[in-house]
mmCIF file of the N, C-alpha and C atoms, coordinates in Angstrom:
data_MODEL
# 
_entry.id   MODEL 
# 
loop_
_atom_site.group_PDB 
_atom_site.id 
_atom_site.type_symbol 
_atom_site.label_atom_id 
_atom_site.label_alt_id 
_atom_site.label_comp_id 
_atom_site.label_asym_id 
_atom_site.label_entity_id 
_atom_site.label_seq_id 
_atom_site.pdbx_PDB_ins_code 
_atom_site.Cartn_x 
_atom_site.Cartn_y 
_atom_site.Cartn_z 
_atom_site.occupancy 
_atom_site.B_iso_or_equiv 
_atom_site.pdbx_formal_charge 
_atom_site.auth_seq_id 
_atom_site.auth_comp_id 
_atom_site.auth_asym_id 
_atom_site.auth_atom_id 
_atom_site.pdbx_PDB_model_num 
ATOM 1   N N  . UNK A 1 1  ? 58.401 239.625 -34.534 1.00 0.00 ? 1  UNK A N  1 
ATOM 2   C CA . UNK A 1 1  ? 59.060 240.912 -34.457 1.00 0.00 ? 1  UNK A CA 1 
ATOM 3   C C  . UNK A 1 1  ? 57.973 241.986 -34.394 1.00 0.00 ? 1  UNK A C  1 
ATOM 4   N N  . UNK A 1 2  ? 58.093 242.875 -33.431 1.00 0.00 ? 2  UNK A N  1 
ATOM 5   C CA . UNK A 1 2  ? 57.097 243.947 -33.323 1.00 0.00 ? 2  UNK A CA 1 
ATOM 6   C C  . UNK A 1 2  ? 57.490 245.127 -34.216 1.00 0.00 ? 2  UNK A C  1 
ATOM 7   N N  . UNK A 1 3  ? 56.613 246.096 -34.273 1.00 0.00 ? 3  UNK A N  1 
ATOM 8   C CA . UNK A 1 3  ? 56.815 247.248 -35.170 1.00 0.00 ? 3  UNK A CA 1 
ATOM 9   C C  . UNK A 1 3  ? 58.076 248.037 -34.811 1.00 0.00 ? 3  UNK A C  1 
ATOM 10  N N  . UNK A 1 4  ? 58.348 248.185 -33.518 1.00 0.00 ? 4  UNK A N  1 
ATOM 11  C CA . UNK A 1 4  ? 59.537 248.932 -33.085 1.00 0.00 ? 4  UNK A CA 1 
ATOM 12  C C  . UNK A 1 4  ? 60.812 248.242 -33.563 1.00 0.00 ? 4  UNK A C  1 
ATOM 13  N N  . UNK A 1 5  ? 60.868 246.907 -33.403 1.00 0.00 ? 5  UNK A N  1 
ATOM 14  C CA . UNK A 1 5  ? 62.047 246.167 -33.852 1.00 0.00 ? 5  UNK A CA 1 
ATOM 15  C C  . UNK A 1 5  ? 62.198 246.240 -35.372 1.00 0.00 ? 5  UNK A C  1 
ATOM 16  N N  . UNK A 1 6  ? 61.084 246.152 -36.092 1.00 0.00 ? 6  UNK A N  1 
ATOM 17  C CA . UNK A 1 6  ? 61.124 246.223 -37.553 1.00 0.00 ? 6  UNK A CA 1 
ATOM 18  C C  . UNK A 1 6  ? 61.625 247.596 -38.010 1.00 0.00 ? 6  UNK A C  1 
ATOM 19  N N  . UNK A 1 7  ? 61.160 248.632 -37.349 1.00 0.00 ? 7  UNK A N  1 
ATOM 20  C CA . UNK A 1 7  ? 61.592 249.992 -37.684 1.00 0.00 ? 7  UNK A CA 1 
ATOM 21  C C  . UNK A 1 7  ? 63.080 250.163 -37.405 1.00 0.00 ? 7  UNK A C  1 
ATOM 22  N N  . UNK A 1 8  ? 63.538 249.659 -36.266 1.00 0.00 ? 8  UNK A N  1 
ATOM 23  C CA . UNK A 1 8  ? 64.955 249.754 -35.910 1.00 0.00 ? 8  UNK A CA 1 
ATOM 24  C C  . UNK A 1 8  ? 65.807 248.972 -36.905 1.00 0.00 ? 8  UNK A C  1 
ATOM 25  N N  . UNK A 1 9  ? 65.372 247.772 -37.277 1.00 0.00 ? 9  UNK A N  1 
ATOM 26  C CA . UNK A 1 9  ? 66.121 246.957 -38.232 1.00 0.00 ? 9  UNK A CA 1 
ATOM 27  C C  . UNK A 1 9  ? 66.224 247.677 -39.587 1.00 0.00 ? 9  UNK A C  1 
ATOM 28  N N  . UNK A 1 10 ? 65.140 248.286 -40.023 1.00 0.00 ? 10 UNK A N  1 
ATOM 29  C CA . UNK A 1 10 ? 65.169 249.023 -41.293 1.00 0.00 ? 10 UNK A CA 1 
ATOM 30  C C  . UNK A 1 10 ? 66.105 250.223 -41.212 1.00 0.00 ? 10 UNK A C  1 
ATOM 31  N N  . UNK A 1 11 ? 66.083 250.916 -40.078 1.00 0.00 ? 11 UNK A N  1 
ATOM 32  C CA . UNK A 1 11 ? 66.971 252.069 -39.903 1.00 0.00 ? 11 UNK A CA 1 
ATOM 33  C C  . UNK A 1 11 ? 68.434 251.627 -39.937 1.00 0.00 ? 11 UNK A C  1 
ATOM 34  N N  . UNK A 1 12 ? 68.744 250.536 -39.241 1.00 0.00 ? 12 UNK A N  1 
ATOM 35  C CA . UNK A 1 12 ? 70.118 250.026 -39.233 1.00 0.00 ? 12 UNK A CA 1 
ATOM 36  C C  . UNK A 1 12 ? 70.530 249.621 -40.648 1.00 0.00 ? 12 UNK A C  1 
ATOM 37  N N  . UNK A 1 13 ? 69.646 248.973 -41.383 1.00 0.00 ? 13 UNK A N  1 
ATOM 38  C CA . UNK A 1 13 ? 69.948 248.557 -42.749 1.00 0.00 ? 13 UNK A CA 1 
ATOM 39  C C  . UNK A 1 13 ? 70.256 249.772 -43.636 1.00 0.00 ? 13 UNK A C  1 
ATOM 40  N N  . UNK A 1 14 ? 69.474 250.833 -43.498 1.00 0.00 ? 14 UNK A N  1 
ATOM 41  C CA . UNK A 1 14 ? 69.697 252.042 -44.299 1.00 0.00 ? 14 UNK A CA 1 
ATOM 42  C C  . UNK A 1 14 ? 71.019 252.715 -43.948 1.00 0.00 ? 14 UNK A C  1 
ATOM 43  N N  . UNK A 1 15 ? 71.318 252.807 -42.663 1.00 0.00 ? 15 UNK A N  1 
ATOM 44  C CA . UNK A 1 15 ? 72.579 253.429 -42.235 1.00 0.00 ? 15 UNK A CA 1 
ATOM 45  C C  . UNK A 1 15 ? 73.763 252.576 -42.687 1.00 0.00 ? 15 UNK A C  1 
ATOM 46  N N  . UNK A 1 16 ? 73.626 251.252 -42.585 1.00 0.00 ? 16 UNK A N  1 
ATOM 47  C CA . UNK A 1 16 ? 74.697 250.350 -43.009 1.00 0.00 ? 16 UNK A CA 1 
ATOM 48  C C  . UNK A 1 16 ? 74.953 250.485 -44.509 1.00 0.00 ? 16 UNK A C  1 
ATOM 49  N N  . UNK A 1 17 ? 73.901 250.665 -45.270 1.00 0.00 ? 17 UNK A N  1 
ATOM 50  C CA . UNK A 1 17 ? 74.055 250.837 -46.714 1.00 0.00 ? 17 UNK A CA 1 
ATOM 51  C C  . UNK A 1 17 ? 74.857 252.097 -47.031 1.00 0.00 ? 17 UNK A C  1 
ATOM 52  N N  . UNK A 1 18 ? 74.577 253.180 -46.321 1.00 0.00 ? 18 UNK A N  1 
ATOM 53  C CA . UNK A 1 18 ? 75.331 254.423 -46.514 1.00 0.00 ? 18 UNK A CA 1 
ATOM 54  C C  . UNK A 1 18 ? 76.799 254.203 -46.139 1.00 0.00 ? 18 UNK A C  1 
ATOM 55  N N  . UNK A 1 19 ? 77.037 253.568 -45.000 1.00 0.00 ? 19 UNK A N  1 
ATOM 56  C CA . UNK A 1 19 ? 78.410 253.314 -44.555 1.00 0.00 ? 19 UNK A CA 1 
ATOM 57  C C  . UNK A 1 19 ? 79.141 252.411 -45.544 1.00 0.00 ? 19 UNK A C  1 
ATOM 58  N N  . UNK A 1 20 ? 78.443 251.438 -46.106 1.00 0.00 ? 20 UNK A N  1 
ATOM 59  C CA . UNK A 1 20 ? 79.045 250.536 -47.083 1.00 0.00 ? 20 UNK A CA 1 
ATOM 60  C C  . UNK A 1 20 ? 79.444 251.302 -48.348 1.00 0.00 ? 20 UNK A C  1 
ATOM 61  N N  . UNK A 1 21 ? 78.565 252.139 -48.839 1.00 0.00 ? 21 UNK A N  1 
ATOM 62  C CA . UNK A 1 21 ? 78.864 252.892 -50.061 1.00 0.00 ? 21 UNK A CA 1 
ATOM 63  C C  . UNK A 1 21 ? 79.964 253.932 -49.851 1.00 0.00 ? 21 UNK A C  1 
ATOM 64  N N  . UNK A 1 22 ? 80.147 254.364 -48.616 1.00 0.00 ? 22 UNK A N  1 
ATOM 65  C CA . UNK A 1 22 ? 81.257 255.269 -48.306 1.00 0.00 ? 22 UNK A CA 1 
ATOM 66  C C  . UNK A 1 22 ? 82.534 254.507 -47.980 1.00 0.00 ? 22 UNK A C  1 
ATOM 67  N N  . UNK A 1 23 ? 82.459 253.167 -48.096 1.00 0.00 ? 23 UNK A N  1 
ATOM 68  C CA . UNK A 1 23 ? 83.595 252.273 -47.855 1.00 0.00 ? 23 UNK A CA 1 
ATOM 69  C C  . UNK A 1 23 ? 84.107 252.316 -46.413 1.00 0.00 ? 23 UNK A C  1 
ATOM 70  N N  . UNK A 1 24 ? 83.196 252.556 -45.484 1.00 0.00 ? 24 UNK A N  1 
ATOM 71  C CA . UNK A 1 24 ? 83.557 252.548 -44.065 1.00 0.00 ? 24 UNK A CA 1 
ATOM 72  C C  . UNK A 1 24 ? 83.424 251.155 -43.468 1.00 0.00 ? 24 UNK A C  1 
ATOM 73  N N  . UNK A 1 25 ? 82.562 250.332 -44.053 1.00 0.00 ? 25 UNK A N  1 
ATOM 74  C CA . UNK A 1 25 ? 82.411 248.931 -43.683 1.00 0.00 ? 25 UNK A CA 1 
ATOM 75  C C  . UNK A 1 25 ? 82.475 248.125 -44.980 1.00 0.00 ? 25 UNK A C  1 
ATOM 76  N N  . UNK A 1 26 ? 82.825 246.848 -44.851 1.00 0.00 ? 26 UNK A N  1 
ATOM 77  C CA . UNK A 1 26 ? 82.939 246.037 -46.066 1.00 0.00 ? 26 UNK A CA 1 
ATOM 78  C C  . UNK A 1 26 ? 81.777 245.064 -46.237 1.00 0.00 ? 26 UNK A C  1 
ATOM 79  N N  . UNK A 1 27 ? 80.825 245.081 -45.318 1.00 0.00 ? 27 UNK A N  1 
ATOM 80  C CA . UNK A 1 27 ? 79.657 244.233 -45.461 1.00 0.00 ? 27 UNK A CA 1 
ATOM 81  C C  . UNK A 1 27 ? 78.688 244.407 -44.314 1.00 0.00 ? 27 UNK A C  1 
ATOM 82  N N  . UNK A 1 28 ? 77.453 243.942 -44.525 1.00 0.00 ? 28 UNK A N  1 
ATOM 83  C CA . UNK A 1 28 ? 76.423 244.007 -43.498 1.00 0.00 ? 28 UNK A CA 1 
ATOM 84  C C  . UNK A 1 28 ? 75.311 243.028 -43.842 1.00 0.00 ? 28 UNK A C  1 
ATOM 85  N N  . UNK A 1 29 ? 74.627 242.535 -42.825 1.00 0.00 ? 29 UNK A N  1 
ATOM 86  C CA . UNK A 1 29 ? 73.536 241.580 -43.043 1.00 0.00 ? 29 UNK A CA 1 
ATOM 87  C C  . UNK A 1 29 ? 72.770 241.392 -41.735 1.00 0.00 ? 29 UNK A C  1 
ATOM 88  N N  . UNK A 1 30 ? 71.584 240.810 -41.856 1.00 0.00 ? 30 UNK A N  1 
ATOM 89  C CA . UNK A 1 30 ? 70.840 240.437 -40.660 1.00 0.00 ? 30 UNK A CA 1 
ATOM 90  C C  . UNK A 1 30 ? 71.628 239.366 -39.925 1.00 0.00 ? 30 UNK A C  1 
ATOM 91  N N  . UNK A 1 31 ? 71.540 239.388 -38.619 1.00 0.00 ? 31 UNK A N  1 
ATOM 92  C CA . UNK A 1 31 ? 72.222 238.389 -37.819 1.00 0.00 ? 31 UNK A CA 1 
ATOM 93  C C  . UNK A 1 31 ? 71.404 237.119 -37.693 1.00 0.00 ? 31 UNK A C  1 
ATOM 94  N N  . UNK A 1 32 ? 71.994 236.109 -37.104 1.00 0.00 ? 32 UNK A N  1 
ATOM 95  C CA . UNK A 1 32 ? 71.301 234.837 -36.898 1.00 0.00 ? 32 UNK A CA 1 
ATOM 96  C C  . UNK A 1 32 ? 70.137 235.007 -35.923 1.00 0.00 ? 32 UNK A C  1 
ATOM 97  N N  . UNK A 1 33 ? 70.314 235.853 -34.947 1.00 0.00 ? 33 UNK A N  1 
ATOM 98  C CA . UNK A 1 33 ? 69.282 236.162 -33.966 1.00 0.00 ? 33 UNK A CA 1 
ATOM 99  C C  . UNK A 1 33 ? 68.461 237.338 -34.477 1.00 0.00 ? 33 UNK A C  1 
ATOM 100 N N  . UNK A 1 34 ? 67.190 237.366 -34.171 1.00 0.00 ? 34 UNK A N  1 
ATOM 101 C CA . UNK A 1 34 ? 66.292 238.415 -34.667 1.00 0.00 ? 34 UNK A CA 1 
ATOM 102 C C  . UNK A 1 34 ? 66.683 239.809 -34.149 1.00 0.00 ? 34 UNK A C  1 
ATOM 103 N N  . UNK A 1 35 ? 67.332 239.866 -32.994 1.00 0.00 ? 35 UNK A N  1 
ATOM 104 C CA . UNK A 1 35 ? 67.731 241.147 -32.398 1.00 0.00 ? 35 UNK A CA 1 
ATOM 105 C C  . UNK A 1 35 ? 69.192 241.472 -32.664 1.00 0.00 ? 35 UNK A C  1 
ATOM 106 N N  . UNK A 1 36 ? 69.763 240.859 -33.685 1.00 0.00 ? 36 UNK A N  1 
ATOM 107 C CA . UNK A 1 36 ? 71.190 240.978 -33.938 1.00 0.00 ? 36 UNK A CA 1 
ATOM 108 C C  . UNK A 1 36 ? 71.432 241.427 -35.378 1.00 0.00 ? 36 UNK A C  1 
ATOM 109 N N  . UNK A 1 37 ? 72.550 242.087 -35.582 1.00 0.00 ? 37 UNK A N  1 
ATOM 110 C CA . UNK A 1 37 ? 72.939 242.524 -36.922 1.00 0.00 ? 37 UNK A CA 1 
ATOM 111 C C  . UNK A 1 37 ? 74.412 242.222 -37.109 1.00 0.00 ? 37 UNK A C  1 
ATOM 112 N N  . UNK A 1 38 ? 74.813 241.909 -38.317 1.00 0.00 ? 38 UNK A N  1 
ATOM 113 C CA . UNK A 1 38 ? 76.217 241.616 -38.609 1.00 0.00 ? 38 UNK A CA 1 
ATOM 114 C C  . UNK A 1 38 ? 76.803 242.746 -39.437 1.00 0.00 ? 38 UNK A C  1 
ATOM 115 N N  . UNK A 1 39 ? 77.919 243.257 -38.967 1.00 0.00 ? 39 UNK A N  1 
ATOM 116 C CA . UNK A 1 39 ? 78.646 244.309 -39.676 1.00 0.00 ? 39 UNK A CA 1 
ATOM 117 C C  . UNK A 1 39 ? 80.083 243.830 -39.852 1.00 0.00 ? 39 UNK A C  1 
ATOM 118 N N  . UNK A 1 40 ? 80.584 243.919 -41.069 1.00 0.00 ? 40 UNK A N  1 
ATOM 119 C CA . UNK A 1 40 ? 81.975 243.557 -41.333 1.00 0.00 ? 40 UNK A CA 1 
ATOM 120 C C  . UNK A 1 40 ? 82.772 244.849 -41.328 1.00 0.00 ? 40 UNK A C  1 
ATOM 121 N N  . UNK A 1 41 ? 83.603 244.985 -40.291 1.00 0.00 ? 41 UNK A N  1 
ATOM 122 C CA . UNK A 1 41 ? 84.396 246.197 -40.088 1.00 0.00 ? 41 UNK A CA 1 
ATOM 123 C C  . UNK A 1 41 ? 85.848 245.790 -39.936 1.00 0.00 ? 41 UNK A C  1 
ATOM 124 N N  . UNK A 1 42 ? 86.722 246.405 -40.708 1.00 0.00 ? 42 UNK A N  1 
ATOM 125 C CA . UNK A 1 42 ? 88.159 246.107 -40.716 1.00 0.00 ? 42 UNK A CA 1 
ATOM 126 C C  . UNK A 1 42 ? 88.397 244.616 -40.952 1.00 0.00 ? 42 UNK A C  1 
ATOM 127 N N  . UNK A 1 43 ? 87.599 244.035 -41.855 1.00 0.00 ? 43 UNK A N  1 
ATOM 128 C CA . UNK A 1 43 ? 87.772 242.644 -42.254 1.00 0.00 ? 43 UNK A CA 1 
ATOM 129 C C  . UNK A 1 43 ? 87.229 241.612 -41.296 1.00 0.00 ? 43 UNK A C  1 
ATOM 130 N N  . UNK A 1 44 ? 86.616 242.048 -40.196 1.00 0.00 ? 44 UNK A N  1 
ATOM 131 C CA . UNK A 1 44 ? 86.114 241.100 -39.200 1.00 0.00 ? 44 UNK A CA 1 
ATOM 132 C C  . UNK A 1 44 ? 84.606 241.237 -39.058 1.00 0.00 ? 44 UNK A C  1 
ATOM 133 N N  . UNK A 1 45 ? 83.872 240.127 -39.187 1.00 0.00 ? 45 UNK A N  1 
ATOM 134 C CA . UNK A 1 45 ? 82.423 240.197 -38.967 1.00 0.00 ? 45 UNK A CA 1 
ATOM 135 C C  . UNK A 1 45 ? 82.123 240.361 -37.476 1.00 0.00 ? 45 UNK A C  1 
ATOM 136 N N  . UNK A 1 46 ? 81.235 241.265 -37.180 1.00 0.00 ? 46 UNK A N  1 
ATOM 137 C CA . UNK A 1 46 ? 80.861 241.517 -35.784 1.00 0.00 ? 46 UNK A CA 1 
ATOM 138 C C  . UNK A 1 46 ? 79.355 241.353 -35.663 1.00 0.00 ? 46 UNK A C  1 
ATOM 139 N N  . UNK A 1 47 ? 78.940 240.510 -34.749 1.00 0.00 ? 47 UNK A N  1 
ATOM 140 C CA . UNK A 1 47 ? 77.522 240.278 -34.499 1.00 0.00 ? 47 UNK A CA 1 
ATOM 141 C C  . UNK A 1 47 ? 77.146 241.072 -33.251 1.00 0.00 ? 47 UNK A C  1 
ATOM 142 N N  . UNK A 1 48 ? 76.331 242.097 -33.451 1.00 0.00 ? 48 UNK A N  1 
ATOM 143 C CA . UNK A 1 48 ? 75.969 242.960 -32.335 1.00 0.00 ? 48 UNK A CA 1 
ATOM 144 C C  . UNK A 1 48 ? 74.467 243.230 -32.349 1.00 0.00 ? 48 UNK A C  1 
ATOM 145 N N  . UNK A 1 49 ? 73.969 243.699 -31.227 1.00 0.00 ? 49 UNK A N  1 
ATOM 146 C CA . UNK A 1 49 ? 72.537 243.985 -31.133 1.00 0.00 ? 49 UNK A CA 1 
ATOM 147 C C  . UNK A 1 49 ? 72.162 245.117 -32.092 1.00 0.00 ? 49 UNK A C  1 
ATOM 148 N N  . UNK A 1 50 ? 70.900 245.201 -32.420 1.00 0.00 ? 50 UNK A N  1 
ATOM 149 C CA . UNK A 1 50 ? 70.430 246.254 -33.322 1.00 0.00 ? 50 UNK A CA 1 
ATOM 150 C C  . UNK A 1 50 ? 70.742 247.636 -32.772 1.00 0.00 ? 50 UNK A C  1 
ATOM 151 N N  . UNK A 1 51 ? 70.518 247.844 -31.483 1.00 0.00 ? 51 UNK A N  1 
ATOM 152 C CA . UNK A 1 51 ? 70.811 249.150 -30.862 1.00 0.00 ? 51 UNK A CA 1 
ATOM 153 C C  . UNK A 1 51 ? 72.296 249.482 -30.964 1.00 0.00 ? 51 UNK A C  1 
ATOM 154 N N  . UNK A 1 52 ? 73.141 248.512 -30.655 1.00 0.00 ? 52 UNK A N  1 
ATOM 155 C CA . UNK A 1 52 ? 74.581 248.742 -30.734 1.00 0.00 ? 52 UNK A CA 1 
ATOM 156 C C  . UNK A 1 52 ? 75.014 248.985 -32.171 1.00 0.00 ? 52 UNK A C  1 
ATOM 157 N N  . UNK A 1 53 ? 74.414 248.265 -33.117 1.00 0.00 ? 53 UNK A N  1 
ATOM 158 C CA . UNK A 1 53 ? 74.740 248.446 -34.534 1.00 0.00 ? 53 UNK A CA 1 
ATOM 159 C C  . UNK A 1 53 ? 74.379 249.854 -34.976 1.00 0.00 ? 53 UNK A C  1 
ATOM 160 N N  . UNK A 1 54 ? 73.215 250.321 -34.563 1.00 0.00 ? 54 UNK A N  1 
ATOM 161 C CA . UNK A 1 54 ? 72.773 251.679 -34.914 1.00 0.00 ? 54 UNK A CA 1 
ATOM 162 C C  . UNK A 1 54 ? 73.762 252.715 -34.390 1.00 0.00 ? 54 UNK A C  1 
ATOM 163 N N  . UNK A 1 55 ? 74.115 252.605 -33.112 1.00 0.00 ? 55 UNK A N  1 
ATOM 164 C CA . UNK A 1 55 ? 75.044 253.568 -32.512 1.00 0.00 ? 55 UNK A CA 1 
ATOM 165 C C  . UNK A 1 55 ? 76.434 253.482 -33.151 1.00 0.00 ? 55 UNK A C  1 
ATOM 166 N N  . UNK A 1 56 ? 76.903 252.278 -33.407 1.00 0.00 ? 56 UNK A N  1 
ATOM 167 C CA . UNK A 1 56 ? 78.213 252.091 -34.027 1.00 0.00 ? 56 UNK A CA 1 
ATOM 168 C C  . UNK A 1 56 ? 78.257 252.742 -35.400 1.00 0.00 ? 56 UNK A C  1 
ATOM 169 N N  . UNK A 1 57 ? 77.239 252.496 -36.211 1.00 0.00 ? 57 UNK A N  1 
ATOM 170 C CA . UNK A 1 57 ? 77.219 253.040 -37.572 1.00 0.00 ? 57 UNK A CA 1 
ATOM 171 C C  . UNK A 1 57 ? 77.083 254.556 -37.586 1.00 0.00 ? 57 UNK A C  1 
ATOM 172 N N  . UNK A 1 58 ? 76.237 255.094 -36.721 1.00 0.00 ? 58 UNK A N  1 
ATOM 173 C CA . UNK A 1 58 ? 76.091 256.552 -36.639 1.00 0.00 ? 58 UNK A CA 1 
ATOM 174 C C  . UNK A 1 58 ? 77.419 257.188 -36.234 1.00 0.00 ? 58 UNK A C  1 
ATOM 175 N N  . UNK A 1 59 ? 78.093 256.591 -35.258 1.00 0.00 ? 59 UNK A N  1 
ATOM 176 C CA . UNK A 1 59 ? 79.389 257.111 -34.806 1.00 0.00 ? 59 UNK A CA 1 
ATOM 177 C C  . UNK A 1 59 ? 80.427 257.017 -35.924 1.00 0.00 ? 59 UNK A C  1 
ATOM 178 N N  . UNK A 1 60 ? 80.426 255.912 -36.640 1.00 0.00 ? 60 UNK A N  1 
ATOM 179 C CA . UNK A 1 60 ? 81.360 255.725 -37.751 1.00 0.00 ? 60 UNK A CA 1 
ATOM 180 C C  . UNK A 1 60 ? 81.147 256.781 -38.836 1.00 0.00 ? 60 UNK A C  1 
ATOM 181 N N  . UNK A 1 61 ? 79.902 257.030 -39.188 1.00 0.00 ? 61 UNK A N  1 
ATOM 182 C CA . UNK A 1 61 ? 79.595 258.052 -40.193 1.00 0.00 ? 61 UNK A CA 1 
ATOM 183 C C  . UNK A 1 61 ? 79.990 259.435 -39.699 1.00 0.00 ? 61 UNK A C  1 
ATOM 184 N N  . UNK A 1 62 ? 79.709 259.719 -38.437 1.00 0.00 ? 62 UNK A N  1 
ATOM 185 C CA . UNK A 1 62 ? 80.051 261.023 -37.861 1.00 0.00 ? 62 UNK A CA 1 
ATOM 186 C C  . UNK A 1 62 ? 81.567 261.235 -37.881 1.00 0.00 ? 62 UNK A C  1 
ATOM 187 N N  . UNK A 1 63 ? 82.307 260.230 -37.422 1.00 0.00 ? 63 UNK A N  1 
ATOM 188 C CA . UNK A 1 63 ? 83.764 260.365 -37.391 1.00 0.00 ? 63 UNK A CA 1 
ATOM 189 C C  . UNK A 1 63 ? 84.365 260.506 -38.782 1.00 0.00 ? 63 UNK A C  1 
ATOM 190 N N  . UNK A 1 64 ? 83.750 259.887 -39.782 1.00 0.00 ? 64 UNK A N  1 
ATOM 191 C CA . UNK A 1 64 ? 84.281 259.986 -41.139 1.00 0.00 ? 64 UNK A CA 1 
ATOM 192 C C  . UNK A 1 64 ? 84.085 261.393 -41.710 1.00 0.00 ? 64 UNK A C  1 
ATOM 193 N N  . UNK A 1 65 ? 83.106 262.124 -41.219 1.00 0.00 ? 65 UNK A N  1 
ATOM 194 C CA . UNK A 1 65 ? 82.876 263.475 -41.686 1.00 0.00 ? 65 UNK A CA 1 
ATOM 195 C C  . UNK A 1 65 ? 83.828 264.473 -41.026 1.00 0.00 ? 65 UNK A C  1 
ATOM 196 N N  . UNK A 1 66 ? 84.243 264.164 -39.826 1.00 0.00 ? 66 UNK A N  1 
ATOM 197 C CA . UNK A 1 66 ? 85.144 265.057 -39.086 1.00 0.00 ? 66 UNK A CA 1 
ATOM 198 C C  . UNK A 1 66 ? 86.558 264.972 -39.632 1.00 0.00 ? 66 UNK A C  1 
ATOM 199 N N  . UNK A 1 67 ? 87.013 263.747 -39.941 1.00 0.00 ? 67 UNK A N  1 
ATOM 200 C CA . UNK A 1 67 ? 88.406 263.547 -40.352 1.00 0.00 ? 67 UNK A CA 1 
ATOM 201 C C  . UNK A 1 67 ? 88.556 263.613 -41.817 1.00 0.00 ? 67 UNK A C  1 
# 
């Protein structure tokens, strides 16, 4: 894993932790693949790329502030 991937993974982990504590997701973890992350949303585990996980979590946090 290069530095960029490590930085992205850490950022996703931090954002996921915030979303978890706000009860927007019910779980999160590293995925089986090095470029993948697992997010449990609405009771379903979703395995998505780190980039997609980052965008999904940012959007989820943003939408929770609006509504």
